[in-house]
N, C-alpha and C positions, 0 to 999 in steps of 0.2 A: 504494500500500500504506500503510495507516494505521499510524502508529507504535504500538508496544506501550505501553500505559499503565503508568506505574510501579506497582509493587506497593504495596498499602496496608499501612500499619504499624499494628499493633494496640498502641498505646501503653500501654493498660491492662495487656495481657498482659506487655509488656516490663517495666513498672514492678513488676508482681507478681513476676516472675522475679528482678529485682534485689533486691527486698525479701527474697525467700526466700533468696537467696545470702548477703545480708548478715546476716540473723538466724541463719543457719547451721543451720536446722532444716528437713528435708524436709517439704514441705506447709505450711510456715509462711507462705508467700506470701499465701495467701487470707486468713488471719487478719490479717496485716500490712496488706493492702490495705483491709481493713474498718476499720482504725484511722485516726484523724485524725493527720496528721503533727505531731509535737511536737518541735521542734528542741531545746528545753530538756531534755526527757526523753530525747532522742537515740535515737529508734527506729532510724534508719539508722546513727548513730554509736554502735555498741555498745561496751561497755567493752573495753579492750585491756590496761591495766596489770595484770600478774599473771595475765592470763587466757590469753594466747597462748603461754605458755612451757611448757605441759605440767605435769608433776609437779615442783615445785621440790625441790632437794636439802634445803633447810632451811626449811620453811613458816613457822615463827615469825619467822625472820630476814627473810624476804621480806615478811611482813605489817608488821613494824616499819619496814622500808625504805620501803614504799609509804605508810605513815602519816606518815613524816617529811618527804616532799617531794611537790609536785605535778608534778615533772619526769617526762619520758618515760623511765621505767626499767621493766625487766622487761616489755617489750612484745613481745619475740621477733621472729623473722624467718622468711621463707619463702625458703630459699636465700639469695641476696644482697640481697633486698628486704624491706621491712616488710610486715606483713599489711595487707590492704585497710582494715580499720577503723582502724588506726593512721595510714595515709596520709590517710584521710578526716578524721580528727580533726585532723591537722596542717594540712590545707587549710582546715578550718573555723576553727581558731584563727587562722590567718594572715588569713583574711577578716575575722574579728571585730576583729583588731588594726587592719587598714586602715580599717574602718568607724569605729572609735573615734578614729583620728587625723583622718579627713577629715570627720566629722560635726560638727555645731554644738551648743553648749549651748543648751537651749530658752529663748528669751526669756521665755516665759510663766512658767517656773520662777523666773527672776530677778525678775520683777515680783511673783510670788506671795510671795516672801520679802522683799519691801519694799526691794529693792536698786535702785540706779540703775546704768547701764552706760556705760562709756567704751571707747575702743579704742586699740590700739597704732598704730604707724606702718605696720604691715603692712596693705595695703588689702584683701587677700583671703587665703583659706586657702592657695592655691598659693604665693603669694609668702611668706607666713608660714613655710611649710615650707622654702622655698629660701633665705630670708634671715633666719636667727635673730636677727641684730642689730636688725632692724626690730621684732621682738617684744619687745625689751628696752627700748624707749623709747615714751613716750606720744605720741599725735598732738597737734597743737596744740589741736584741739577738746577733747581729753581733759584737757589741762593746764588749759585755761580752765574746764572743768566742775568739776574738783576744787577749783580755787581758789575757785569760787563756792559749792560744796556743803560743803566741810570747813573748819572754823575753824582758826586757827593753833595749832600746838604741841599736838596731842592726845597723850594718853599712848600710845595705840596706834592704828594704822591697820590695818584688817582688809580684805584684798584677796583676791578669788577670780579665778582665771584658767583658761582652758580648757587651757593647756599642750598636752600631746600626747595627751590622751584626754578628749574631750567626754563620752563615755559614763560616765566615772567621776563627773563632776559631776552629770550627769542622774540618775544612780542614787542618789548618796549625799550630795549637797550639802544637801538639806533636813534630813536627820537630823543631819549634822555641825554645820551652822550653829545649829540650835536647841539642841543640846547645848553648843556653844561659848558661846553667849550666857548660858546658865545657869551654866556653869563660870566664866566671867569675872566674872559678877555676884556669885557666891559668894565670889570673892576680892577683890571691890571694885576690879576693874580696868575703868576706863572706856575707851571707844574711840569713834572717829569712826564715822559711819554706814558700814556695810559696803557694798562695791560690787564690781562685776564688770568685769574688763578683757578684752575679746574679743581673741583672737589675741595672747596675751601669754605671755612666758617669765619665768623666775624673777627675773632681775636687774632687771626693771622695778620691783620693790618698792623698790630702793635710790633710784631717781629719785623715786618717789612719796613716800617717807619724807622726803627732803630738801625736796621741793616744799612739803609741808604742815608741815614741822618736827616730825614725830612723834618721840617718844622711842624707840619700837620699831615694827617693821612685821611683819605676818604675811601670808604669801602661800600660798594653798592652791590646788593645781592638779592636773590629771590626769597621772598618770605615763605615761611611754612604755610602750605595751603590750608584754607578752611573749607567748609562744605557749602560755600556760596560761590567763590571764585578762587582760581589758583594762579593768577597772573600778576600778583602784587609784589612790588619791590620795596626794599628799605635802603636808606642811605645813612651810614654811620660815619661820624667824623670825630677826630680826637687831636689834641695838641700835644706834641712831643711825649708819647707814651713811654713811661718808665717800665722796667722789667716787671714790676708788680702791678701794673695798671689793671683796673677792674672796669666793669661796666659803668660804675659811677663816674669814671673819668671820661666817658665818651657820651655823645649825644646822637639822636637818631630822628630822622624824618621817615615815617612809615606810611603804609597804605598808598603807595605810589602806583596808581592804575587809573584807567579812564573813569571808573566809578568813584574813586576816592580823590586823591590829589593827582591831577593830570601830569604825566611825565615831564612835559615842557615847563609847567608851572613849578613842579617840585625841583627841577634843576636850578631855577632861579632862586628858590628858597635855600637850596644847598649852598649855592655860591655866596649868598648873603651871610649864611651861617659861618662859612669858612672865613670870610672877610672878618667877621666878628671875633672868632677865636684867635685869628692871627693878630688882631689889634689888641685883644685882652691878654694874649699869651697864656691862655688857659681854656679848659673846656670841662664840661660835666657839672656835677653838683657844686663845685667850688665857685661857680659863677653866681650862685645864690647867696654866697656869704657876704 
């Protein structure tokens, strides 16, 4: 007796049914199936904030609340669980965050911006994530390269690093760097050639500043992704970091992205802050004394 062949699966029909269920409109599956999937436009990830809660008690208050934060508020529930579109958005944001952490900054982007590249002591991305200490120090090859490329005692050393979001630099580095160059030039602040440190964390800027004898150091990197967006940068700056420098000795401008502080505007803020710490000859909490 021949075995019964497994039933065939009509994947197109299943996909159309799923699309119809997610768009929430009877008969919408055929129209959705005819459309090209657009993850940015979120055909499958339909809006959920303020949509799944029915008629709000105070619509103007709800509108102001939604405008004030990108957090998952007013998403509603189905019994004890979230709606399907909320769960899908959560999973998509989580996946985007993992991609941002695990991906790499594009070497072609670094070359196009005229920068050279060195590396920390972390040999690969997995060890970089497991051993934060290795991302805070330069490799021997990196130290030799900086000694060769950068003259002694520059006013400012400009450092870019992947940090915890390569996606942030891939998307915003070009705009930020060009704006920073103009803003520093307008203030008469000279700096050593900007460069990129692969698999690096914030504190590596202290070692670099001491190595080249810079008056001030700027380190711009990708922020740890959240579950709303994963393309945000932070800019840290410090004046003459000593060997025992801590985070209290540096300052930061964070949330650099189109939904927070736009990269071009943030570059102007950074240049003004660099001008200030060079004038005051100090940075961090000591400025409050």
